[in-house]
Structure formats: structure tokens, C-alpha cells
C-alpha positions in Angstrom: 131.9 92.9 81.9 133.8 92.3 84.8 133.5 88.9 87.4 130.1 89.8 88.2 127.5 88.8 85.7 124.4 88.6 87.4 123.4 89.7 91.1 119.6 89.4 91.9 117.0 88.8 94.7 113.7 86.9 93.8 110.8 86.4 95.7 108.9 83.7 96.3 105.7 85.6 96.3 104.3 87.1 93.0 104.3 90.9 93.2 106.5 90.5 96.5 103.6 90.6 98.5 103.6 89.2 102.2 101.4 89.3 105.6 102.5 90.8 108.6 103.7 87.5 110.8 104.3 85.2 107.7 107.9 84.3 106.2 109.5 86.4 103.4 110.8 83.7 101.1 113.4 83.7 98.3 116.7 83.2 96.7 119.8 85.5 95.8 121.4 84.5 92.5 124.7 85.5 92.0 126.7 84.6 88.8 130.4 84.8 88.2 132.7 85.0 85.1 135.8 84.2 87.2 136.2 83.2 90.8 135.9 86.2 93.4 137.6 86.9 96.6 135.5 88.1 99.3 134.4 88.4 103.1 131.0 86.9 102.6 127.5 87.9 100.9 125.2 89.0 103.4 121.3 90.2 103.4 119.8 92.7 105.5 115.8 93.0 106.2 114.9 96.5 107.2 111.3 97.8 108.1 110.9 101.4 109.3 108.4 104.0 109.1 109.5 107.9 108.6 107.5 111.1 108.3 109.3 114.5 107.0 108.5 117.7 105.8 109.8 121.4 106.0 107.9 124.9 106.5 109.1 128.3 106.2 108.1 130.2 109.4 108.6 133.8 109.9 109.6 135.8 113.1 109.9 139.5 114.2 108.4 142.2 112.6 109.4 145.0 110.4 113.0 145.2 109.7 113.9 142.6 112.3 111.5 140.0 110.4 113.5 136.9 109.4 112.2 133.5 107.7 113.9 129.9 108.5 113.3 126.6 107.3 111.9 124.5 110.1 111.8 120.8 109.8 109.5 118.2 111.5 110.1 114.5 111.5 109.6 111.5 113.2 110.7 107.9 112.9 110.0 104.3 114.0 111.8 100.8 113.3 110.1 97.7 113.2 113.1 95.4 112.5 116.7 95.5 111.2 118.1 92.0 110.6 121.3 90.4 108.9 121.8 87.1 107.3 124.9 85.5 106.4 124.4 83.8 102.9 127.9 82.7 102.1 131.5 83.1 103.8 132.2 84.8 107.2 130.7 87.5 109.4 133.5 89.8 110.3 133.6 93.2 108.5 137.0 93.8 109.3 140.3 92.5 108.6 141.4 90.5 105.3 140.4 87.2 105.8 138.6 86.1 103.0 136.5 83.2 101.5 136.4 82.4 97.3 133.1 81.9 95.5 133.9 80.0 92.3 133.5 80.8 88.8 129.5 80.1 87.8 125.6 80.2 88.9 125.4 80.4 92.4 121.7 80.2 94.4 121.1 81.2 97.8 117.7 80.5 99.3 116.9 82.6 102.5 113.8 82.8 104.5 112.8 85.6 106.9 109.8 86.0 109.6 107.9 88.8 109.7 107.0 89.9 113.0 103.2 90.3 113.9 101.6 93.5 114.1 103.8 95.3 111.3 101.6 98.1 109.6 101.1 97.9 105.8 103.4 99.3 103.5 102.7 102.9 102.6 104.4 105.5 100.2 103.2 109.2 100.6 104.0 112.8 100.0 105.2 113.3 103.6 106.1 110.1 105.0 106.2 106.3 104.3 106.1 102.7 105.9 108.9 100.7 103.9 110.3 97.3 103.7 113.1 96.3 101.9 116.1 94.1 101.7 119.6 94.6 100.6 122.5 91.9 99.5 125.9 92.9 99.6 129.0 91.1 98.4 131.6 92.3 101.1 135.3 92.5 99.6 137.7 93.9 101.5 139.8 96.8 100.0 137.3 96.5 97.3 134.1 98.3 96.0 131.1 96.0 97.5 128.7 95.1 95.3 124.9 95.8 96.0 121.4 95.1 95.0 118.3 96.0 96.7 114.7 94.6 96.6 111.9 96.4 98.1 108.6 94.3 99.1 105.2 94.6 100.4 103.6 93.8 103.7 100.1 93.9 104.3 98.5 94.2 107.7 94.8 92.4 108.0 92.0 94.4 108.6 89.0 92.0 109.0 85.7 94.1 108.2 83.9 91.1 110.1 85.8 92.3 113.2 83.5 95.2 114.1 79.6 95.1 113.7 79.6 98.3 112.9 81.4 97.9 109.4 78.3 96.3 108.4 75.6 98.9 109.5 74.2 101.8 107.1 75.9 105.2 107.1 74.1 108.3 106.0 74.0 112.1 106.2 71.7 115.1 105.3 72.0 118.7 104.9 70.9 122.0 103.3 72.2 125.4 102.7 71.1 128.6 101.3 72.4 130.5 98.4 72.8 134.4 99.2 72.7 136.8 96.5 73.0 140.2 97.8 70.6 140.9 100.7 68.3 138.0 99.1 68.2 134.7 100.5 67.5 131.7 97.8 65.4 128.8 98.6 67.3 126.0 100.2 69.5 123.1 98.5 68.6 120.2 100.6 70.2 116.8 100.2 70.8 113.5 101.9 73.1 110.9 101.3 73.5 107.1 102.4 75.7 104.0 101.7 74.1 100.5 102.8 77.3 99.8 104.9 80.8 101.2 106.1 83.1 98.6 105.2 84.4 97.8 101.8 87.5 96.2 100.3 89.5 97.0 97.5 87.3 95.6 94.2 84.3 96.4 95.8 81.8 98.7 94.3 80.1 101.1 96.8 76.3 101.9 95.6 75.7 105.5 96.0 71.9 106.6 97.0 71.2 110.4 97.2 68.3 112.9 96.7 68.9 116.3 95.8 66.2 118.9 95.9 67.3 122.6 94.2 64.9 124.9 96.0 66.9 127.8 94.2 66.7 129.7 91.2 70.2 129.1 90.3 71.2 125.6 88.4 73.4 123.4 89.8 76.3 122.7 87.3 76.6 118.9 88.7 76.8 116.9 91.8 79.6 114.4 92.1 80.8 112.0 94.6 84.4 111.4 95.8 86.3 108.7 97.5 89.1 110.6 99.4 92.4 109.1 101.2 92.7 111.3 104.0 96.7 111.0 105.6 97.7 112.3 109.0 101.6 112.4 109.2 102.6 113.1 112.8 106.0 114.4 113.4 107.4 114.9 117.1 105.8 118.3 117.6 103.6 119.0 114.7 101.0 117.0 112.2 100.3 117.5 108.7 97.3 116.0 107.0 96.9 115.6 103.3 93.7 114.8 101.3 94.0 112.7 97.7 91.1 112.0 95.3 91.4 108.7 94.4 88.0 107.9 92.9 85.0 110.2 91.3 81.7 110.0 89.9 79.3 112.5 88.9 75.9 113.5 87.5 74.9 116.3 85.2 73.5 119.8 86.0 70.4 120.2 88.3 68.0 123.1 87.0 66.7 125.5 89.2 63.6 124.4 91.5 63.8 120.7 90.5 65.5 117.4 92.0 67.9 114.6 91.2 68.3 111.1 92.6 71.1 108.9 93.1 70.0 105.5 92.6 72.8 102.9 92.3 75.4 104.5 90.9 78.8 102.7 91.6 82.1 104.1 92.9 84.8 101.5 92.5 87.2 101.1 95.6 90.7 101.3 93.8 93.8 99.2 95.3 94.6 101.5 98.3 95.9 100.5 101.8 93.7 99.7 104.5 92.3 102.4 107.1 94.2 103.6 109.9 97.7 101.7 108.8 97.5 99.8 112.0 100.7 99.3 113.8 102.2 102.4 113.0 102.0 105.4 115.2 103.1 108.4 113.1 100.8 107.8 109.6 97.1 107.5 109.8 94.8 106.8 107.0 91.0 107.7 107.0 88.7 107.3 104.1 85.9 109.3 103.3 83.0 109.0 100.3 81.7 112.8 99.8 78.7 113.8 98.0 79.4 117.3 96.4 76.3 119.5 95.0 78.2 122.2 92.5 76.0 125.5 92.4 76.9 127.6 89.1 78.4 130.9 89.7 80.7 132.2 92.9 79.5 129.4 95.8 80.5 127.0 97.7 79.4 123.3 97.4 77.1 121.8 99.4 79.1 118.8 101.2 78.1 115.6 102.7 80.9 113.7 103.8 80.7 109.8 105.4 83.7 107.8 106.4 84.1 104.5 105.2 86.5 101.8 106.6 88.6 100.1 103.6 89.6 96.5 104.8 91.8 93.5 103.7 89.0 90.8 104.5 85.4 91.6 103.2 82.4 91.2 105.2 81.1 87.4 105.3 77.5 88.8 104.6 78.8 90.2 101.3 80.7 87.3 100.4 77.7 84.9 101.0 75.4 86.8 98.5 77.8 87.5 95.7 81.1 86.1 96.4 84.1 87.8 94.2 85.4 85.4 91.6 89.0 84.2 91.3 91.7 86.6 90.8 92.8 86.9 87.0 96.0 84.9 86.1 95.6 82.7 89.4 97.9 79.6 89.2 97.6 77.0 92.2 101.0 76.0 91.0 102.4 79.3 92.2 99.8 80.8 94.8 99.1 84.0 95.8 99.8 84.5 99.6 96.9 84.1 102.0 96.5 85.8 105.0 97.6 84.2 108.4 95.0 82.2 110.2 92.6 84.6 112.3 93.2 84.6 115.9 90.9 83.0 118.5 87.7 84.3 119.4 87.9 86.4 115.9 85.2 85.5 113.0 86.7 83.1 110.3 87.9 83.8 106.8 84.5 82.6 104.8 85.8 79.4 103.4 84.3 80.2 100.0 86.4 83.2 99.4 88.8 82.9 96.5 92.1 84.4 97.3 92.7 88.2 96.3 94.8 89.6 93.7 97.4 92.1 94.5 97.4 95.0 92.8 99.6 98.4 92.6 98.5 101.1 94.1 96.8 103.8 92.4 98.9 106.7 93.5 101.9 105.1 91.7 105.4 104.4 91.9 108.0 106.3 93.7 111.9 106.2 93.6 113.2 104.2 96.9 117.0 105.3 95.9 118.7 105.9 99.6 121.7 108.1 100.0 124.0 104.9 99.9 122.3 103.6 96.8 124.5 105.2 94.1 125.8 102.2 92.7 123.1 99.8 93.9 121.5 97.1 91.4 118.1 96.3 91.6 114.8 98.1 90.3 114.6 100.9 93.0 111.1 102.2 91.1 108.3 100.8 93.5 104.7 100.9 94.8 102.8 99.1 97.2 100.6 96.1 96.0 97.2 95.9 98.1 94.7 93.3 98.2 92.2 93.6 95.1 89.1 91.6 95.5 87.9 90.7 91.7 84.3 91.3 91.4 84.4 92.1 87.8 84.4 96.3 88.3 86.4 98.6 86.8 87.6 101.4 89.1 86.5 105.1 88.3 89.7 106.5 88.2 91.4 110.0 89.3 89.5 113.4 88.1 91.5 115.5 86.1 
């Protein structure tokens, strides 16, 4: 098996979750079957954002028409810091130190800057935080192991009065059949407030009047995550449905009412991705009325804000339960103290869980990670408050 039996990074926070402004703590473990010569053991912390996509563009006309691939990209760097755990700093020359046979543990601590954006993994961009530990050996193959981790930025829903206010919309449309116009389809849709946290249920209220003779196949409400990726010279927007609930058909000349149906917020990143200038995230809860046959849906979108600290008014009425599996001997990370002048976190608020993002894991292997150890499949974990709700899940 060679000299190196174990080379691993362990984090003190369950799930590898940390808040911007707090310390990342843990330890590196190295187990050797015999002594190893090396320059040293170095741990690198990196935080950065990147957007990247390609498009085909056609220029000219006729026989002079040409198609080329254009790349759009942008980057942001938040930190890049190295820590020496053992040995010497020099990366040149033949000076070495020896690490004896056996099991060795090297604790570390790195303070995250305040104001970092939350971790995010998307199709055309990402905000990613990771640490890589390297055993630097002169004239030999270096050993590397990598550990991604999640950073969460605070978005306190108590910071803006509008987040506690009702949001509503209404719309009507006519279905056209040749030269004849049907009676109108009229819908109104409202939510009792704009601000939510993952784990909360959105209470849905809507009234639909089908004045047409044609039936409506169904009505449904979707939670959409709308992500804008900003390259240097162009932007691209992607919409992903992360939750859905529906009601059955509405016959012609009849009505239907949504009265208390629930759409549960799954584990997703907070709105806006504050601190990142090249990726923006918004959320829309949209009522759709789907006519039978060839016709476009009637749509009423309402923007909501998804935060990391719930509204105090909601907590006072119905506080969330403690997270499942919470162990006081190994506590989950807590948000840093509120800034001066900001509302305080409710004293009866149990700490949240941190659940893997609903969009799933991605491969974070870089171009220099061909021989790197560690779990290189990763999904950020976001705050998720235990209100006893089960997410509605993704539509088929």
C-alpha cells in the first residue's frame, strides 16, 4: 500500500457548514506505514465564483456564412490563503523534514471574511469554497486531498418590513377560437407574506373563475428559482422549478378555489446571493391555469424572498422544532450575532438543520485533481427549519 495509509480532512461542523464571518475549524489526519521525507504539509483555503457558458453565433450570409463558438465568462475571488501545518514553506530546493511513522493529527483554524456569498452550484456558474491539503515532496509525486465546504450568508427576513407584508396579483384572459372570443378566465392569487425560510410552508390562496365553455385541465402552483449569470459582456438567465402542487380540472363555466394548500420551501440558497456580483438568484411562486387544447396558460407570478433567519412574527406564533438528530455535544453552527441596529434573532428559535440542496451533487474535480483524494462529489447544504413539513418535490 506504500507509505501513506490515510490522508484526510475532517471538519468540526456537521455537514461542513459555516457562516460568513465565522471560523472554519477541523484537523488533517496523516497516517504513515513508515517515515516520509517531505518539505511540508500545506493547507490551502480558496473561495471564488465563476460563470461560464458558450454560444454558437452565425455571421455573414449566403456562401460567406460562418458559425463560431463564443465563450462568455467572469470570475470573482474572495480569498486564497495557505497555512503550513508541518515542515518548511519553501517550494524549491532539496531541504526536507521527516514525518515519522504512525498517526499524526494537525488542527487548523481559518477565519472566513464577513460578507461572503452563500455557496452555490449552478449549470452556468458557481460560488465554491474548498480546502486542499498537499504533502510537498521534492522530486517526487505530491500527495493531495481536497474537502469542499458550505458557506452560508445571513439574510434576516426581519431586516425589511416588506418581507412580512401580503403579496397579491390578478389577471384575466380570453380563449380565442377562430373569430369568436370566449368568456374570460379570471384568477386572483395571494400569499399572506413575502418572506420565508426553507422548511416553511407557503399557504396558497387563489380564486379561479372559468367563464369559457372549454375546461381547464388543471391549475397548479410552482416555486421557481430564477438564476442570472453575468459574464463580462452578456448575461444568461435560467429558470428551475424546485416545487409544485396542483389541483384538478375546472369544467367550463365553473369556479375553483385554492384555500390553504401548502407549498413547502425545500433546501435552496437564499435570495439574491448577496456578496456575489456575477450571480443573482430570485424566487417566484406562480399560479398557472392550464386550458385544454391549444392555448397558453394564464400565469400570475409573485416574487418571494427566501432567507436564512425567519420572521419573528412567524416564530412567535408557531416556533419550529429542534432539528432531527441535534446533539448538544456536537452543535450545529449558529449564525454570528446580529449587527448593531438590526433585529435580534428570536431567543426561542431552535437552530436549523442543514440539508443538502434539492438540486443535488456535482463533481468538483478540477483540472489538477486527477490524483487528488477526498470526496469530490458535493452539494451545498442550506438552512432548513423543522416545522414538520415534507417538501412537495420536483415535478416529473
